[in-house]
N, C-alpha and C positions, 0 to 999 in steps of 0.2 A: 396468904396464897404460895405456892410453891411449886414447878413441876420443872420437866427438863423439853427439849426441843433435838429434834433430827432432824438435818435438810441434808440428804438425801438426790442423789444426779445417776440417770436411772438411758439406756434401750431398749428400744422394742426392735426383739431376735425378730420376735413372726408377728405381721398384723396388724403391722404400722396402720394400714390404709386404715381397717377397722375401727380399731383405738381414736384417729385420727377422726373419723367420724364419728364415733359415736359424743365425742365433747365436745364436733360445730355441733350434732344434734341434739345436745341440750340446752346450748348456747342459742338454737334459731329457739327453741322453746318458750326460754325466761325471753326473749327478740317475743318475738312472739305477744302473750303478756304482755307484754311493755305498750306493746301496737294498740291493743284493747283495750290499758287505762288509757291509754290517750284518746281512741275513736269516744269513752267514756269521758271522760273530760272536755271533749268537745262537745258533747253532748251534751253535758249540765251548762258552757257558755250561750252557748243556743238557746236552750232553756232560759237560763237571765235573760236574753236578747228578748223574747219569744211573751216569758211574764212582763217586758219592763221594767224589769228589777235590776237596777242600777246600783246600790249599795255599796262604802268603803268594809265593808260587813266582810261580804260577796265577793268582792275582789279579794280582802286579804285571806278569804279561805283557797278561793283557788289558788291567789301563790302560793300560802305555803302545798295543797295536790301537787301544783306544777313543778315545785320541788324535791317531793319526793321522788318522781317520775325519773327525772333530771337524775338525784344521787342512784335512784337503782340502775336506770341506764347505764352511771358511770361504774358500778360493785357491777353491772356485768359485761362489761369491757372491758372489766380486769382480770375477767375472769377468763377473757375466750385470747388462748393465747392463739388456737387459728386460724380467725378470720374469718367465723361462722358468719353463711351470707344475707342470715337477719341483721347484722348490724348496718347495714344504710342504711335501711328500708325503717329500724326503728330510731336512728338521726332524726330523720328527714319525718316522721309523727312530731317529735318533738320540740323537732323545728315549725313548725304547725301549731304545737299546744302554746309558742310561746312566742306565736304574729295574731292569736284569737285571744288571749290573753292579754297584750298592747293594744292590743283595739277595743278591746274588755274595760280595760284601766283606760285610754281616752276619752270613752263614752263618759263613762262615773265621774270623773273630772267635769267633764262641761256639762256634764245634769246636777254634779253642786254648782256650779256657779247659775249653774239660769238660774237654780232655786234661790240664790241671794238677794 
């Protein structure tokens, strides 16, 4: 596989606010989608509590899902060169997911200890 690349630098001669707004809107859309997926994640963890389902298999599945969310957020942050407004909220939702998973993990380990 071969190819070439070019790195260009440019200055916006007119319409910079519009260009910046377009970039921020695109990132905000991505951040909003991450928040939606975080809400789904928290709903899934709540479902495990509701069904009294505390297994290592579910914990591992949720850990994988959280890693995907965190990686996705990092990729969007790397593209977010203008600091879109949704960045902070998405980060907060990821933290909420982390705390929820930590609590669920503690419960899984407690249930395992009790079953012995």
